[in-house]
FIDOBA-684367 format. One record per residue (C-alpha): x, y, z; residue number from 0; residue in three letters. Coordinates in Angstrom, 3 decimals, decimal comma, padded with zeros to 6 digits. Layout:
X | Y | Z | NUM | ALA
...
//
This chain:
-017,580 | -040,139 | 043,350 | 0 | MET
-020,603 | -041,079 | 041,248 | 1 | ASN
-020,893 | -044,154 | 039,060 | 2 | ARG
-020,869 | -042,246 | 035,747 | 3 | ALA
-017,541 | -040,622 | 036,596 | 4 | TRP
-016,092 | -043,980 | 037,686 | 5 | LYS
-017,010 | -045,475 | 034,300 | 6 | ILE
-015,571 | -042,516 | 032,396 | 7 | THR
-012,377 | -042,624 | 034,433 | 8 | ARG
-012,045 | -046,376 | 033,892 | 9 | THR
-012,511 | -046,026 | 030,136 | 10 | VAL
-009,956 | -043,216 | 029,984 | 11 | PHE
-007,311 | -044,996 | 032,070 | 12 | LEU
-007,825 | -048,250 | 030,185 | 13 | THR
-007,295 | -046,497 | 026,871 | 14 | ALA
-004,277 | -044,689 | 028,281 | 15 | LEU
-002,753 | -047,872 | 029,621 | 16 | GLY
-003,248 | -049,619 | 026,284 | 17 | ALA
-001,491 | -046,743 | 024,565 | 18 | GLY
001,483 | -046,905 | 026,899 | 19 | LEU
001,918 | -050,600 | 026,224 | 20 | LEU
002,690 | -049,659 | 022,630 | 21 | LEU
005,424 | -047,260 | 023,641 | 22 | SER
008,136 | -049,450 | 022,159 | 23 | CYS
007,069 | -048,388 | 018,664 | 24 | ALA
009,202 | -045,840 | 016,823 | 25 | ALA
008,246 | -042,182 | 016,787 | 26 | VAL
006,130 | -041,341 | 013,732 | 27 | ARG
007,560 | -038,367 | 011,872 | 28 | PHE
006,578 | -037,406 | 008,340 | 29 | SER
008,650 | -034,959 | 006,309 | 30 | GLU
006,022 | -034,699 | 003,578 | 31 | ASP
003,921 | -031,786 | 004,725 | 32 | ILE
002,027 | -031,741 | 001,426 | 33 | SER
000,072 | -034,770 | 002,661 | 34 | ALA
-001,466 | -032,486 | 005,302 | 35 | TYR
-002,491 | -029,765 | 002,839 | 36 | GLU
-006,251 | -030,356 | 003,172 | 37 | ASN
-006,061 | -030,654 | 006,955 | 38 | LYS
-003,976 | -027,488 | 007,240 | 39 | ILE
-006,355 | -025,530 | 005,011 | 40 | GLN
-009,361 | -026,655 | 007,069 | 41 | ALA
-007,684 | -025,641 | 010,324 | 42 | LEU
-006,549 | -022,330 | 008,854 | 43 | GLU
-010,154 | -021,558 | 007,897 | 44 | ARG
-011,166 | -022,173 | 011,506 | 45 | LYS
-008,486 | -019,756 | 012,703 | 46 | VAL
-009,567 | -017,129 | 010,151 | 47 | GLN
-013,147 | -017,451 | 011,365 | 48 | ALA
-012,063 | -017,312 | 015,020 | 49 | ASP
-008,569 | -016,087 | 015,817 | 50 | SER
-009,052 | -017,290 | 019,406 | 51 | ALA
-009,572 | -020,926 | 018,383 | 52 | ASN
-006,832 | -022,384 | 020,569 | 53 | ALA
-007,491 | -026,028 | 019,631 | 54 | SER
-007,149 | -025,300 | 015,900 | 55 | ALA
-003,901 | -023,421 | 016,518 | 56 | LEU
-002,656 | -026,288 | 018,650 | 57 | ARG
-003,494 | -028,869 | 015,980 | 58 | ASP
-001,665 | -026,815 | 013,369 | 59 | LEU
001,339 | -026,688 | 015,680 | 60 | GLY
001,248 | -030,451 | 016,202 | 61 | VAL
001,070 | -031,050 | 012,442 | 62 | ILE
004,128 | -028,892 | 011,847 | 63 | TYR
005,888 | -030,648 | 014,722 | 64 | PHE
005,095 | -034,064 | 013,210 | 65 | GLN
006,498 | -032,928 | 009,882 | 66 | THR
009,626 | -031,546 | 011,573 | 67 | GLN
008,908 | -027,920 | 010,690 | 68 | HIS
009,775 | -026,721 | 014,169 | 69 | TYR
009,814 | -022,965 | 013,531 | 70 | ALA
006,207 | -023,032 | 012,278 | 71 | GLN
005,233 | -025,464 | 015,046 | 72 | ALA
006,607 | -023,087 | 017,657 | 73 | LYS
004,684 | -020,119 | 016,229 | 74 | ASP
001,313 | -021,895 | 016,230 | 75 | TYR
001,844 | -023,555 | 019,602 | 76 | LEU
002,907 | -020,270 | 021,186 | 77 | GLN
-000,293 | -018,642 | 019,929 | 78 | ARG
-002,369 | -021,540 | 021,269 | 79 | ALA
-000,541 | -021,398 | 024,617 | 80 | PHE
-001,173 | -017,659 | 024,933 | 81 | ALA
-004,902 | -018,356 | 024,538 | 82 | LEU
-005,095 | -021,430 | 026,772 | 83 | ASP
-002,216 | -022,011 | 029,186 | 84 | LYS
-004,087 | -024,900 | 030,818 | 85 | ARG
-004,101 | -027,130 | 027,748 | 86 | ASP
-001,615 | -029,873 | 028,617 | 87 | ALA
-001,150 | -031,091 | 025,060 | 88 | LYS
-000,208 | -027,615 | 023,854 | 89 | THR
002,272 | -027,146 | 026,691 | 90 | THR
003,846 | -030,578 | 026,139 | 91 | PHE
004,353 | -030,133 | 022,400 | 92 | TYR
005,663 | -026,600 | 022,846 | 93 | LEU
008,251 | -027,923 | 025,285 | 94 | GLY
009,152 | -030,763 | 022,908 | 95 | MET
009,457 | -028,303 | 020,010 | 96 | THR
012,063 | -026,372 | 021,961 | 97 | TYR
013,839 | -029,651 | 022,755 | 98 | GLU
014,063 | -030,564 | 019,085 | 99 | PHE
015,444 | -027,088 | 018,457 | 100 | GLN
018,077 | -027,813 | 021,150 | 101 | ASP
016,776 | -024,972 | 023,307 | 102 | LYS
016,849 | -027,020 | 026,499 | 103 | ILE
016,417 | -024,236 | 029,038 | 104 | ARG
013,353 | -022,900 | 027,230 | 105 | LEU
011,925 | -026,428 | 027,089 | 106 | ALA
012,314 | -026,741 | 030,869 | 107 | VAL
010,187 | -023,629 | 031,394 | 108 | LEU
007,212 | -025,387 | 029,784 | 109 | PHE
007,790 | -028,904 | 031,109 | 110 | HIS
007,987 | -027,607 | 034,687 | 111 | GLU
004,313 | -026,619 | 034,400 | 112 | ARG
003,400 | -030,284 | 034,895 | 113 | TYR
002,272 | -029,496 | 038,452 | 114 | LYS
-000,619 | -027,471 | 037,019 | 115 | GLU
-001,915 | -030,454 | 035,008 | 116 | VAL
-004,418 | -033,034 | 036,266 | 117 | SER
-002,843 | -036,186 | 037,688 | 118 | ARG
-005,039 | -038,205 | 035,318 | 119 | LEU
-003,412 | -036,672 | 032,272 | 120 | SER
-000,832 | -038,555 | 030,252 | 121 | LEU
000,831 | -035,234 | 029,511 | 122 | TYR
001,447 | -034,512 | 033,195 | 123 | ARG
003,627 | -037,595 | 033,533 | 124 | ARG
005,409 | -036,920 | 030,246 | 125 | LEU
006,080 | -033,304 | 031,155 | 126 | MET
007,305 | -034,279 | 034,619 | 127 | GLU
009,615 | -036,905 | 033,141 | 128 | GLY
011,044 | -034,436 | 030,634 | 129 | ARG
011,455 | -031,774 | 033,326 | 130 | TYR
013,531 | -034,034 | 035,577 | 131 | HIS
015,515 | -035,438 | 032,658 | 132 | ARG
016,403 | -031,997 | 031,284 | 133 | LEU
017,115 | -030,556 | 034,725 | 134 | THR
019,616 | -033,333 | 035,366 | 135 | THR
021,147 | -032,777 | 031,925 | 136 | GLU
021,603 | -029,064 | 032,640 | 137 | ILE
023,170 | -029,810 | 036,029 | 138 | LEU
025,574 | -032,282 | 034,428 | 139 | ARG
026,589 | -029,659 | 031,857 | 140 | GLN
027,217 | -027,140 | 034,622 | 141 | GLU
029,237 | -029,726 | 036,563 | 142 | ALA
031,422 | -030,486 | 033,530 | 143 | ARG
032,084 | -026,797 | 033,037 | 144 | GLN
033,030 | -026,345 | 036,688 | 145 | LEU
035,417 | -029,299 | 036,588 | 146 | LEU
037,070 | -027,903 | 033,459 | 147 | ALA
037,646 | -024,578 | 035,208 | 148 | GLU
038,403 | -025,844 | 038,720 | 149 | ILE
041,838 | -024,206 | 038,878 | 150 | ASP
040,312 | -020,821 | 038,044 | 151 | LYS
037,489 | -020,965 | 040,565 | 152 | LEU
037,889 | -018,316 | 043,280 | 153 | PRO
037,713 | -019,153 | 046,968 | 154 | LEU
034,914 | -016,641 | 047,471 | 155 | ASP
032,597 | -019,071 | 045,642 | 156 | ARG
032,293 | -020,805 | 049,001 | 157 | MET
029,552 | -019,440 | 051,236 | 158 | SER
029,824 | -019,969 | 055,020 | 159 | PRO
026,068 | -020,700 | 055,116 | 160 | GLN
026,226 | -023,270 | 052,281 | 161 | ALA
026,527 | -026,946 | 053,231 | 162 | ILE
027,114 | -029,982 | 051,030 | 163 | ALA
026,198 | -033,366 | 052,505 | 164 | VAL
028,031 | -036,153 | 050,693 | 165 | LEU
026,522 | -039,665 | 050,635 | 166 | PRO
027,880 | -041,717 | 053,537 | 167 | LEU
030,170 | -044,538 | 052,387 | 168 | ARG
029,322 | -048,088 | 053,429 | 169 | TYR
032,089 | -050,085 | 055,133 | 170 | GLN
030,305 | -053,431 | 055,450 | 171 | GLY
029,872 | -056,577 | 053,373 | 172 | ALA
026,113 | -057,144 | 053,520 | 173 | ASP
024,831 | -055,560 | 050,293 | 174 | LYS
021,381 | -055,156 | 051,818 | 175 | LYS
022,615 | -052,123 | 053,734 | 176 | TYR
024,668 | -050,554 | 050,927 | 177 | ALA
021,917 | -048,079 | 049,842 | 178 | PRO
021,374 | -046,894 | 053,423 | 179 | LEU
023,995 | -044,150 | 053,067 | 180 | GLY
021,974 | -042,288 | 050,436 | 181 | LYS
018,907 | -042,308 | 052,652 | 182 | GLY
020,774 | -041,084 | 055,729 | 183 | ILE
022,411 | -038,320 | 053,699 | 184 | SER
019,054 | -037,254 | 052,285 | 185 | GLU
017,606 | -037,096 | 055,795 | 186 | MET
020,520 | -034,887 | 056,867 | 187 | LEU
019,960 | -032,597 | 053,890 | 188 | ILE
016,246 | -032,346 | 054,603 | 189 | GLY
016,666 | -031,634 | 058,311 | 190 | ASP
019,510 | -029,129 | 057,981 | 191 | LEU
017,516 | -027,479 | 055,208 | 192 | GLY
014,869 | -026,535 | 057,780 | 193 | GLN
017,298 | -024,004 | 059,301 | 194 | VAL
016,758 | -020,670 | 057,603 | 195 | ARG
020,361 | -019,586 | 058,248 | 196 | GLN
021,713 | -022,495 | 056,195 | 197 | LEU
021,671 | -023,243 | 052,492 | 198 | LYS
021,804 | -026,923 | 051,532 | 199 | LEU
023,044 | -028,182 | 048,174 | 200 | LEU
020,169 | -030,134 | 046,597 | 201 | GLU
020,701 | -033,885 | 046,314 | 202 | ARG
020,052 | -033,943 | 042,562 | 203 | ILE
022,618 | -031,180 | 041,965 | 204 | ARG
025,135 | -032,876 | 044,235 | 205 | LEU
024,605 | -036,244 | 042,518 | 206 | GLN
025,148 | -034,708 | 039,067 | 207 | ALA
028,402 | -033,188 | 040,275 | 208 | LEU
029,569 | -036,418 | 041,915 | 209 | LEU
028,782 | -038,379 | 038,756 | 210 | ASP
030,898 | -036,037 | 036,652 | 211 | GLU
033,692 | -036,084 | 039,211 | 212 | MET
033,725 | -039,887 | 039,094 | 213 | THR
033,890 | -039,849 | 035,301 | 214 | LEU
036,734 | -037,346 | 035,510 | 215 | ALA
038,444 | -039,522 | 038,158 | 216 | GLN
038,567 | -036,646 | 040,611 | 217 | HIS
040,593 | -037,418 | 043,761 | 218 | PRO
038,738 | -038,877 | 046,725 | 219 | ALA
037,430 | -036,484 | 049,349 | 220 | PHE
039,913 | -035,874 | 052,143 | 221 | ASP
041,541 | -032,957 | 053,929 | 222 | GLN
043,846 | -032,185 | 051,000 | 223 | SER
041,043 | -032,132 | 048,408 | 224 | THR
038,397 | -030,503 | 050,634 | 225 | ALA
039,025 | -026,952 | 049,298 | 226 | PRO
038,518 | -028,161 | 045,718 | 227 | SER
035,266 | -029,861 | 046,690 | 228 | TYR
034,163 | -026,721 | 048,484 | 229 | GLY
034,814 | -024,538 | 045,431 | 230 | LYS
033,037 | -026,963 | 043,108 | 231 | LEU
029,993 | -027,109 | 045,356 | 232 | MET
030,085 | -023,457 | 046,461 | 233 | SER
029,956 | -024,852 | 049,991 | 234 | ALA
031,872 | -023,473 | 052,963 | 235 | GLY
031,116 | -026,595 | 054,984 | 236 | ARG
031,054 | -030,243 | 053,934 | 237 | ILE
029,530 | -033,142 | 055,841 | 238 | ILE
030,723 | -036,646 | 054,949 | 239 | ALA
031,533 | -039,941 | 056,601 | 240 | GLY
031,097 | -043,695 | 056,754 | 241 | THR
028,752 | -046,238 | 058,335 | 242 | TYR
028,556 | -049,940 | 059,009 | 243 | ASN
025,994 | -052,418 | 060,289 | 244 | VAL
027,705 | -054,650 | 062,825 | 245 | LEU
026,504 | -057,999 | 064,251 | 246 | PRO
023,188 | -057,942 | 066,124 | 247 | GLN
022,110 | -055,156 | 063,742 | 248 | GLU
024,115 | -052,484 | 065,488 | 249 | LYS
024,632 | -049,357 | 063,394 | 250 | LEU
027,865 | -047,384 | 063,660 | 251 | GLN
028,143 | -043,986 | 061,965 | 252 | VAL
031,302 | -041,872 | 061,728 | 253 | ASP
030,457 | -038,417 | 060,424 | 254 | VAL
032,709 | -035,397 | 060,025 | 255 | LEU
031,716 | -031,774 | 059,568 | 256 | SER
034,514 | -029,703 | 058,050 | 257 | TRP
034,544 | -025,917 | 057,822 | 258 | ASN
036,477 | -025,403 | 054,595 | 259 | ILE
036,612 | -021,600 | 054,772 | 260 | LEU
038,131 | -021,471 | 058,245 | 261 | SER
040,181 | -024,633 | 057,592 | 262 | GLN
038,772 | -026,418 | 060,622 | 263 | GLN
038,965 | -030,197 | 060,157 | 264 | TYR
037,883 | -031,899 | 063,411 | 265 | PRO
037,857 | -035,671 | 063,777 | 266 | ALA
034,741 | -037,599 | 062,841 | 267 | ALA
031,961 | -037,851 | 065,421 | 268 | ALA
031,080 | -041,481 | 066,126 | 269 | THR
027,651 | -042,736 | 067,103 | 270 | GLN
026,462 | -046,312 | 067,530 | 271 | SER
023,115 | -047,794 | 068,427 | 272 | ASP
020,724 | -050,470 | 067,292 | 273 | LEU
019,740 | -050,140 | 063,655 | 274 | LEU
016,111 | -049,720 | 064,666 | 275 | GLN
017,135 | -046,467 | 066,392 | 276 | ASN
018,523 | -045,041 | 063,148 | 277 | LEU
016,098 | -042,116 | 063,044 | 278 | PHE
016,924 | -041,008 | 066,586 | 279 | ARG
020,647 | -041,215 | 065,788 | 280 | MET
020,198 | -039,051 | 062,702 | 281 | GLU
018,305 | -036,388 | 064,660 | 282 | LYS
021,020 | -036,350 | 067,351 | 283 | ASP
023,669 | -035,787 | 064,668 | 284 | LEU
021,701 | -032,918 | 063,138 | 285 | VAL
021,284 | -031,119 | 066,462 | 286 | PHE
024,999 | -031,590 | 067,224 | 287 | LYS
025,980 | -030,095 | 063,870 | 288 | PHE
023,702 | -027,111 | 064,423 | 289 | ILE
024,981 | -026,531 | 067,958 | 290 | ALA
028,561 | -026,774 | 066,693 | 291 | GLY
027,827 | -023,993 | 064,200 | 292 | MET
026,561 | -021,788 | 066,993 | 293 | GLY
023,043 | -021,556 | 065,574 | 294 | ILE
020,079 | -021,102 | 067,895 | 295 | GLU
016,979 | -022,782 | 066,491 | 296 | LEU
013,497 | -021,340 | 066,631 | 297 | THR
010,760 | -023,587 | 068,094 | 298 | PRO
009,312 | -023,959 | 064,583 | 299 | GLN
012,663 | -025,061 | 063,134 | 300 | GLU
013,201 | -027,545 | 065,948 | 301 | ARG
009,738 | -029,015 | 065,423 | 302 | GLU
010,325 | -029,438 | 061,686 | 303 | LYS
013,664 | -031,149 | 062,251 | 304 | ILE
012,115 | -033,593 | 064,717 | 305 | GLN
009,592 | -034,765 | 062,116 | 306 | PHE
010,261 | -038,346 | 060,964 | 307 | VAL
008,772 | -039,211 | 057,539 | 308 | PRO
008,580 | -042,907 | 058,467 | 309 | THR
009,329 | -044,973 | 061,552 | 310 | LYS
009,198 | -048,209 | 059,567 | 311 | ASN
012,792 | -049,354 | 059,066 | 312 | LEU
011,911 | -051,791 | 056,264 | 313 | GLN
010,024 | -049,034 | 054,428 | 314 | ALA
013,045 | -046,753 | 054,785 | 315 | PHE
015,392 | -049,450 | 053,450 | 316 | LEU
013,150 | -049,884 | 050,400 | 317 | ALA
013,157 | -046,106 | 049,986 | 318 | TYR
016,973 | -046,068 | 050,084 | 319 | CYS
017,048 | -048,744 | 047,365 | 320 | GLN
014,788 | -046,491 | 045,329 | 321 | GLY
017,231 | -043,596 | 045,702 | 322 | LEU
020,120 | -045,782 | 044,573 | 323 | GLU
018,189 | -047,098 | 041,562 | 324 | SER
017,098 | -043,587 | 040,601 | 325 | GLU
020,659 | -042,248 | 040,763 | 326 | ASP
021,695 | -045,163 | 038,557 | 327 | GLY
019,068 | -044,299 | 035,937 | 328 | GLY
016,979 | -047,409 | 036,686 | 329 | GLN
013,675 | -045,604 | 037,001 | 330 | PHE
011,352 | -048,606 | 036,746 | 331 | ASN
013,193 | -050,292 | 039,591 | 332 | ALA
013,177 | -047,048 | 041,569 | 333 | ALA
009,407 | -046,708 | 041,176 | 334 | ALA
008,955 | -050,293 | 042,387 | 335 | THR
011,067 | -049,707 | 045,504 | 336 | PHE
009,283 | -046,430 | 046,328 | 337 | TYR
005,911 | -048,113 | 045,897 | 338 | GLN
007,055 | -050,937 | 048,161 | 339 | GLN
008,074 | -048,373 | 050,795 | 340 | ALA
004,670 | -046,736 | 050,541 | 341 | LYS
002,935 | -050,098 | 050,911 | 342 | GLN
004,986 | -050,942 | 054,012 | 343 | LEU
004,091 | -047,562 | 055,508 | 344 | ASP
001,002 | -045,937 | 053,927 | 345 | PRO
001,830 | -042,737 | 055,806 | 346 | GLY
005,236 | -042,428 | 054,094 | 347 | PHE
004,156 | -039,556 | 051,817 | 348 | GLU
007,657 | -038,811 | 050,528 | 349 | LEU
007,914 | -042,349 | 049,139 | 350 | ALA
004,612 | -041,900 | 047,300 | 351 | GLY
005,790 | -038,630 | 045,769 | 352 | SER
009,091 | -040,164 | 044,680 | 353 | LYS
007,230 | -043,122 | 043,154 | 354 | ALA
005,270 | -040,741 | 040,896 | 355 | GLU
008,438 | -038,972 | 039,800 | 356 | THR
010,255 | -042,236 | 039,091 | 357 | ALA
007,291 | -043,503 | 037,068 | 358 | GLN
007,315 | -040,294 | 035,040 | 359 | SER
011,031 | -040,701 | 034,412 | 360 | LEU
010,548 | -044,310 | 033,325 | 361 | SER
008,016 | -043,176 | 030,718 | 362 | GLU
009,662 | -039,983 | 029,489 | 363 | ALA
013,096 | -039,767 | 031,050 | 364 | GLY
014,912 | -041,246 | 028,066 | 365 | GLY
015,706 | -039,426 | 024,858 | 366 | ASN
013,253 | -036,951 | 023,353 | 367 | LYS
012,191 | -039,316 | 020,555 | 368 | GLU
011,064 | -041,897 | 023,109 | 369 | GLU
008,962 | -039,292 | 024,930 | 370 | ALA
007,170 | -038,324 | 021,714 | 371 | VAL
006,623 | -042,013 | 020,930 | 372 | THR
004,826 | -042,546 | 024,246 | 373 | VAL
002,643 | -039,496 | 023,590 | 374 | ALA
001,770 | -040,593 | 020,060 | 375 | GLN
000,922 | -044,150 | 021,044 | 376 | ASN
-001,407 | -043,029 | 023,835 | 377 | ALA
-002,785 | -040,057 | 021,890 | 378 | ASP
-002,451 | -040,901 | 018,158 | 379 | PRO
-001,119 | -038,077 | 015,976 | 380 | PRO
-003,257 | -036,127 | 013,521 | 381 | ILE
-003,623 | -038,093 | 010,303 | 382 | SER
-003,119 | -036,260 | 006,998 | 383 | PRO
-006,275 | -035,324 | 005,106 | 384 | GLY
-008,648 | -037,668 | 006,908 | 385 | ALA
-011,794 | -035,981 | 008,241 | 386 | PRO
-012,487 | -036,218 | 011,962 | 387 | THR
-014,821 | -039,119 | 012,642 | 388 | SER
-017,503 | -039,323 | 015,327 | 389 | GLN
-015,406 | -041,947 | 017,096 | 390 | ALA
-012,445 | -039,565 | 017,134 | 391 | ASP
-014,640 | -036,863 | 018,644 | 392 | LEU
-015,805 | -039,200 | 021,418 | 393 | ILE
-012,257 | -040,346 | 022,147 | 394 | THR
-011,060 | -036,759 | 022,256 | 395 | ASP
-013,920 | -035,790 | 024,576 | 396 | ARG
-013,126 | -038,643 | 026,972 | 397 | LEU
-009,433 | -037,742 | 026,930 | 398 | ARG
-010,111 | -034,096 | 027,667 | 399 | ASN
-012,498 | -035,059 | 030,460 | 400 | LEU
-009,871 | -037,290 | 032,011 | 401 | GLY
-007,168 | -034,643 | 031,750 | 402 | GLU
-009,159 | -031,730 | 033,096 | 403 | ASN
-011,422 | -033,279 | 035,709 | 404 | VAL
-010,696 | -031,916 | 039,127 | 405 | GLY
-008,590 | -029,028 | 037,865 | 406 | SER
-011,325 | -026,472 | 038,468 | 407 | ASN
-013,477 | -028,331 | 041,014 | 408 | PHE
-014,083 | -026,485 | 044,267 | 409 | VAL
-015,970 | -028,627 | 046,815 | 410 | PRO
-018,870 | -027,020 | 048,580 | 411 | GLY
-022,381 | -027,614 | 049,793 | 412 | ARG
-024,858 | -028,757 | 047,153 | 413 | ASP
-027,960 | -026,571 | 047,569 | 414 | ASN
-029,856 | -027,968 | 044,619 | 415 | ARG
-033,319 | -029,484 | 045,036 | 416 | GLU
-033,598 | -031,953 | 042,166 | 417 | PRO
-037,305 | -032,761 | 042,604 | 418 | VAL
-038,334 | -029,113 | 042,672 | 419 | GLU
-036,046 | -028,330 | 039,708 | 420 | GLU
-037,630 | -031,138 | 037,715 | 421 | ALA
-041,111 | -029,829 | 038,512 | 422 | ASP
-040,178 | -026,353 | 037,321 | 423 | ARG
-038,584 | -027,672 | 034,165 | 424 | ALA
-041,191 | -030,261 | 033,135 | 425 | PHE
-044,306 | -029,422 | 035,128 | 426 | GLY
-045,675 | -031,462 | 037,968 | 427 | GLU
-044,527 | -035,029 | 037,789 | 428 | LEU
-047,345 | -037,501 | 037,479 | 429 | GLY
-047,642 | -040,766 | 039,292 | 430 | LYS
-045,647 | -043,662 | 037,839 | 431 | PRO
-047,604 | -046,109 | 035,676 | 432 | PRO
-049,119 | -049,153 | 037,344 | 433 | ALA
-047,247 | -052,433 | 036,928 | 434 | PRO
-048,508 | -054,720 | 034,156 | 435 | PRO
-051,101 | -057,326 | 035,216 | 436 | PRO
-049,812 | -060,781 | 035,986 | 437 | ARG
-050,555 | -063,374 | 033,287 | 438 | PRO
//
């Protein structure tokens, strides 16, 4: 990385960070579109001169969004998006336009494109935050609908290949180990999900359903309520249980695996070992479950299941605290715990990925007005009537550089010969001038 790029990146990130510090300010909407008349006319002239001017179309869309004329904003932003699908600002505002029109599922289609945006871009984090927020909202809506219709749900909703892994319930008194159940359950989901014959209910979908069930005061999971849980989760098999950390840091886990469709409810399988052997215990449980289902693993599946994302127990405990904070909507705290896990074990890639997601949710996982506020404070909105200044052009150029750098870079061998190129361009280079004589 050369020095010029380091300086540019520093300037961009500094400006971005300063903008985010102002995110407590209220979103700036203006209903008086007449104030933008001169700006709109100037942009329209650009579009008339060049119908493929994506930036002019985008700016028109942003103006109409700012003035709460969402139908017009959508039209201009859609045209800009059709011309340049890589422009993060266009994609973000198009997604937000659909949000303000209460078209949540359409908004998700644009926010989920955050993975195609440079990691240096403000809009990547905002889009990621909105994507996860709206996805959770949709899942909660679906869960509420299922609970309202639980008596009408047919038994054939349950698939014999579908498994729901409920968070293990803690039986101890030391609060330090209370989040451990979420982490163990997530490991079970991840490992069982490596088996192509099985279909695991995603943790985020399961959590949304459990949250709604708690609000609805749904009966606790037991043999009598298992069929209802199975129908709600479309799962033919449910894995649940309890755990405790006994004196001398000895971990005891009691896990049951119930086949709801065949009404097989065996007693819980108990395992105990030192807490430091947690990962080995979890793998043993997974292989027992798979053997009990009569599934023969391929060598590739077995290898994937044996992978351990971290062997650092303290890092895993911090990760579990992050999961608990995230499920509770405390995204800043979740990001801190995930970052701590990553620091304790730099090779814990999953913790690093979750830290990015939690940070995105902390910035844009609230209501839609807050997300627009963050965007406007870091990237000030178009002002009505004021001509674009040279300073604005420089700021915009730096922002675009920061957002797009690396998106199209393909590393390869540099075959240039700078001295020869300079000779061809400017003629033979003369000798440098002699130093000035000493006084």
